C-alpha positions as CSV (number, residue, x, y, z in Angstrom):
1,M,0.0,0.0,0.0
2,N,2.9,2.4,0.7
3,S,4.1,2.1,-2.8
4,I,0.6,3.1,-4.1
5,Y,0.6,6.2,-1.7
6,E,4.1,7.2,-3.0
7,K,3.0,7.0,-6.6
8,I,-0.2,8.9,-6.0
9,N,1.8,11.6,-4.1
10,S,4.3,11.9,-7.0
11,Y,1.5,12.0,-9.6
12,Y,-0.5,14.8,-8.0
13,T,2.5,16.8,-6.8
14,D,3.6,17.0,-10.4
15,K,0.2,18.1,-11.5
16,I,-0.1,21.0,-9.2
17,K,3.5,22.1,-9.8
18,I,2.6,22.3,-13.5
19,H,-0.9,23.7,-13.4
20,G,-1.0,25.4,-10.0
21,A,-4.2,25.7,-7.8
22,T,-6.6,25.1,-10.7
23,P,-8.9,22.1,-11.6
24,K,-6.1,20.8,-13.8
25,G,-3.8,21.0,-10.8
26,V,-5.9,18.2,-9.3
27,D,-6.4,16.4,-12.7
28,W,-9.9,17.7,-13.4
29,N,-11.0,19.1,-16.7
30,G,-12.6,22.3,-15.4
31,E,-14.3,24.1,-12.6
32,E,-17.9,23.4,-13.7
33,S,-17.6,19.6,-13.4
34,Q,-15.6,20.1,-10.2
35,F,-18.6,21.8,-8.6
36,V,-21.1,19.2,-10.0
37,R,-19.1,16.6,-8.1
38,F,-19.1,18.7,-4.9
39,E,-22.9,19.0,-5.1
40,Q,-23.3,15.3,-5.2
41,L,-20.8,14.6,-2.4
42,S,-22.5,17.2,-0.2
43,K,-25.8,15.3,-0.3
44,I,-24.4,13.3,2.6
45,I,-24.8,16.4,4.8
46,N,-28.1,16.8,6.5
47,K,-27.7,19.8,8.8
48,D,-25.8,23.1,9.1
49,L,-23.6,22.3,12.1
50,F,-21.1,19.5,11.4
51,S,-17.5,18.5,11.1
52,I,-16.1,17.1,7.9
53,N,-12.9,15.3,6.7
54,D,-11.9,16.0,3.1
55,I,-9.8,13.1,2.0
56,G,-7.5,14.0,-0.8
57,C,-8.3,17.6,-0.4
58,G,-5.9,18.9,-3.1
59,Y,-5.6,22.7,-2.9
60,G,-8.8,23.0,-0.8
61,K,-11.5,24.0,-3.3
62,Y,-14.1,22.0,-1.5
63,F,-13.6,24.1,1.6
64,E,-14.5,27.2,-0.5
65,F,-17.6,25.3,-1.8
66,L,-18.8,24.6,1.7
67,Q,-18.2,28.1,2.9
68,N,-20.6,29.3,0.2
69,R,-23.4,26.9,1.3
70,F,-23.1,26.4,5.0
71,L,-22.8,28.7,8.0
72,N,-21.4,26.6,10.7
73,F,-19.0,23.7,10.2
74,N,-15.5,22.5,11.0
75,Y,-13.5,21.4,8.0
76,Y,-10.3,19.3,7.9
77,G,-8.5,18.7,4.7
78,F,-5.9,15.9,4.2
79,D,-3.6,15.1,1.3
80,L,-0.6,12.9,0.6
81,S,1.1,15.8,-1.3
82,K,2.9,18.5,0.7
83,E,2.7,20.7,-2.4
84,M,-1.1,20.4,-2.4
85,I,-1.3,21.3,1.3
86,K,1.1,24.3,0.8
87,N,-1.3,25.7,-1.8
88,A,-4.4,25.0,0.3
89,K,-2.9,26.8,3.3
90,S,-1.8,29.7,1.1
91,L,-5.3,30.1,-0.3
92,Y,-7.5,29.4,2.7
93,S,-5.6,29.7,6.0
94,N,-7.0,33.2,6.6
95,K,-10.6,32.3,5.7
96,G,-11.4,30.7,9.1
97,G,-12.8,27.2,9.9
98,G,-10.4,25.3,7.7
99,G,-7.4,23.2,8.7
100,F,-5.1,21.4,6.2
101,M,-2.6,18.7,6.9
102,Q,-0.3,16.4,5.0
103,V,-0.7,12.8,5.9
104,D,0.9,9.5,4.9
105,N,-2.3,7.5,5.5
106,L,-5.7,7.9,7.1
107,K,-5.1,5.9,10.3
108,N,-4.0,8.8,12.4
109,I,-6.7,11.4,11.4
110,K,-9.4,12.3,13.9
111,K,-13.0,11.2,13.5
112,A,-15.5,13.7,12.0
113,D,-19.3,13.7,11.4
114,Y,-18.7,13.2,7.7
115,S,-15.9,12.3,5.3
116,V,-15.8,13.0,1.6
117,A,-13.3,11.9,-1.2
118,S,-13.4,13.3,-4.7
119,G,-11.3,11.7,-7.4
120,I,-8.9,9.8,-5.3
121,F,-9.9,6.4,-6.9
122,S,-9.6,7.4,-10.5
123,V,-6.0,7.4,-11.5
124,K,-4.6,3.9,-11.0
125,M,-1.5,4.6,-13.2
126,E,0.3,1.3,-13.9
127,H,-1.3,-0.7,-11.1
128,N,-3.4,-3.7,-12.1
129,K,-7.2,-3.7,-11.3
130,S,-6.8,-6.1,-8.4
131,E,-4.2,-4.0,-6.7
132,W,-6.2,-0.8,-7.2
133,L,-9.4,-2.3,-6.0
134,S,-7.6,-3.5,-2.8
135,Y,-6.4,0.1,-2.2
136,I,-10.0,1.4,-2.8
137,L,-11.6,-1.0,-0.3
138,A,-8.9,-0.4,2.3
139,T,-9.5,3.4,2.0
140,L,-13.3,3.0,2.3
141,E,-12.8,0.9,5.4
142,E,-10.7,3.8,6.9
143,M,-13.3,6.4,5.8
144,N,-16.0,4.4,7.5
145,E,-14.0,4.2,10.7
146,K,-13.4,8.0,10.7
147,S,-16.9,9.0,9.9
148,I,-19.6,9.2,12.6
149,K,-22.6,10.1,10.6
150,G,-21.6,9.1,7.1
151,F,-19.3,9.5,4.1
152,S,-19.4,10.0,0.4
153,F,-17.0,9.4,-2.6
154,N,-17.0,9.3,-6.4
155,M,-15.5,7.0,-8.9
156,L,-15.3,6.7,-12.7
157,T,-17.9,4.3,-14.0
158,K,-17.5,1.2,-16.1
159,Y,-20.4,2.4,-18.1
160,S,-18.3,5.1,-19.7
161,D,-18.1,5.2,-23.5
162,K,-15.4,2.7,-24.5
163,E,-13.7,5.0,-27.0
164,Y,-12.9,7.5,-24.3
165,M,-11.7,5.1,-21.6
166,K,-8.0,5.3,-20.7
167,D,-5.7,2.6,-19.6
168,N,-4.2,4.5,-16.7
169,L,-7.7,5.2,-15.2
170,Y,-9.9,2.9,-13.1
171,Y,-13.5,2.4,-14.1
172,A,-15.4,0.8,-11.3
173,D,-18.6,-1.3,-11.3
174,P,-21.1,0.9,-9.4
175,L,-23.3,-2.1,-8.5
176,F,-20.3,-3.9,-6.9
177,I,-19.3,-0.8,-4.9
178,F,-22.9,-0.1,-3.8
179,D,-23.3,-3.8,-2.7
180,Y,-19.9,-3.7,-0.8
181,C,-21.0,-0.5,1.1
182,K,-24.4,-1.9,1.8
183,R,-23.1,-5.1,3.2
184,N,-20.1,-3.7,5.2
185,F,-21.0,-0.2,6.3
186,S,-24.6,0.7,6.5
187,K,-28.1,-0.2,5.4
188,Q,-28.6,3.3,4.2
189,V,-26.6,3.7,1.0
190,A,-27.4,5.7,-2.1
191,L,-25.9,5.4,-5.6
192,L,-26.0,8.6,-7.7
193,H,-25.4,7.9,-11.4
194,D,-27.5,10.6,-13.1
195,Y,-25.6,13.9,-13.0
196,G,-24.1,14.0,-16.5
197,L,-20.6,12.9,-15.9
198,Y,-18.9,9.5,-16.6
199,E,-18.8,8.6,-12.9
200,F,-21.0,7.9,-9.9
201,T,-21.2,9.0,-6.3
202,I,-21.9,6.8,-3.3
203,L,-23.5,8.1,-0.1
204,V,-23.2,6.0,3.0
205,K,-25.5,7.3,5.7
206,K,-25.3,6.1,9.3
207,D,-27.9,8.5,10.8
208,I,-31.4,8.7,9.3
């Protein structure tokens, strides 16, 4: 698992050094789709007073998104890349309510009401599908452990158009992921696959 973390770190550190604190700096196409993803992930939140862990926070754009929609929350952003965290702190440290930290894994982060992860399961690089799925499931186990009320995440879908699929990306089976979360984490699980992108979002709710 450590080798996967190291390669993810290197991949995204290179991206933000090249593109800066922009959607391309976290390997997204543009800001519009970035906000569509944030909207889906935030459907896990059911009230205005909460704490939230942003896993793979990049340069912290989700914190800005939350600030524009909620009045009272505690945000904690975590990323493997020191370069990402440096950019996040530069952009948002004076905005209040946000804390950013570089971490090597999720075991040592504190629990929060919610956890979200956007895009951290997409770029498998040269890893085979079995290795990458093991990384995904281990990360979901940690997210579940660190989330009191629920967590959400997105993944590229295997229902993407074949001609646009890339070898270095991981396209998940949404039904398998839904079933895994339902069996292992909560009876209250939602699969969102209807928002115009070649991906899906899973919401795991522990409090109804």
